[in-house]
C-alpha positions in Angstrom: 131.0 93.1 88.4 133.7 92.0 90.9 133.5 89.3 93.5 134.2 90.4 97.1 135.3 88.2 99.9 133.8 88.6 103.4 134.7 87.2 106.8 132.7 87.3 110.0 134.7 88.6 113.0 132.3 86.7 115.3 132.1 83.2 113.9 134.9 83.3 111.3 132.6 82.3 108.5 134.1 83.2 105.0 132.1 83.6 101.8 132.2 85.5 98.5 129.6 87.9 97.1 129.3 88.9 93.4 128.1 92.5 93.6 128.4 95.8 91.9 131.1 98.3 93.0 128.3 100.8 93.8 126.5 98.4 96.2 126.8 98.9 99.9 129.2 96.8 101.9 127.6 93.8 103.6 127.4 94.1 107.4 125.3 91.2 108.6 126.7 87.6 108.6 124.4 85.0 107.0 125.5 82.3 109.5 125.3 84.0 112.9 123.3 87.1 112.0 125.7 89.4 113.8 126.9 92.7 112.3 130.5 91.7 112.4 131.4 91.2 108.7 134.6 92.6 107.3 135.3 92.8 103.6 138.7 91.2 102.8 141.2 92.5 100.3 141.3 90.0 97.5 143.9 89.4 94.9 141.4 90.0 92.1 141.4 88.2 88.9 144.0 88.5 86.1 143.2 89.3 82.5 142.6 86.1 80.5 143.1 86.1 76.8 141.3 83.2 75.1 141.4 82.4 71.5 143.9 83.1 68.7 145.0 86.5 67.5 146.2 88.4 70.5 149.5 89.9 69.5 151.3 93.0 70.8 151.3 94.4 67.2 147.5 94.3 67.1 147.2 97.4 69.3 149.9 99.7 68.1 149.6 103.5 68.6 148.7 105.8 65.8 152.1 107.4 65.8 153.7 104.0 65.3 151.4 103.2 62.4 152.2 106.5 60.7 155.9 106.1 61.1 155.7 102.5 59.7 153.7 103.7 56.7 156.3 106.5 56.0 159.2 104.0 56.3 157.4 101.6 53.9 156.7 104.3 51.3 160.3 105.5 51.5 161.7 102.0 50.8 159.6 101.7 47.6 161.3 102.9 44.4 159.8 106.0 43.1 158.0 106.1 39.7 160.7 108.3 38.2 163.4 105.8 39.3 161.4 103.0 37.5 161.2 105.1 34.3 164.9 105.9 34.4 165.7 102.2 34.9 163.6 101.2 31.9 165.2 103.8 29.6 168.7 102.7 30.6 167.7 99.1 30.0 166.2 99.9 26.6 169.3 101.9 25.6 171.5 98.9 26.5 169.3 96.6 24.5 169.4 98.8 21.4 173.2 99.3 21.7 173.8 95.6 22.0 171.5 94.8 19.1 173.2 97.4 16.9 176.6 95.8 17.6 175.3 92.4 16.5 174.3 93.8 13.1 
């Protein structure tokens, strides 16, 4: 619920009221009891982040998350590449061991 500022046009009394947006605008001044209240335009309150863990990366869009996942998967070596690397390594080991004998 927002806080609204009011000022009386008759006696210049200023005050704040914590009320729902659906509530009716106040008309009667609590000081002079005249129907001369005017609701002022306030600056409002800013968003306050308290605590740890508020990072811009916490609330990424779904499309960004999907693209990041694809990029991560494409940077990993495939299973076939691993097997080929192992067979090449084994063949080098066997050829070097046969030269020693």
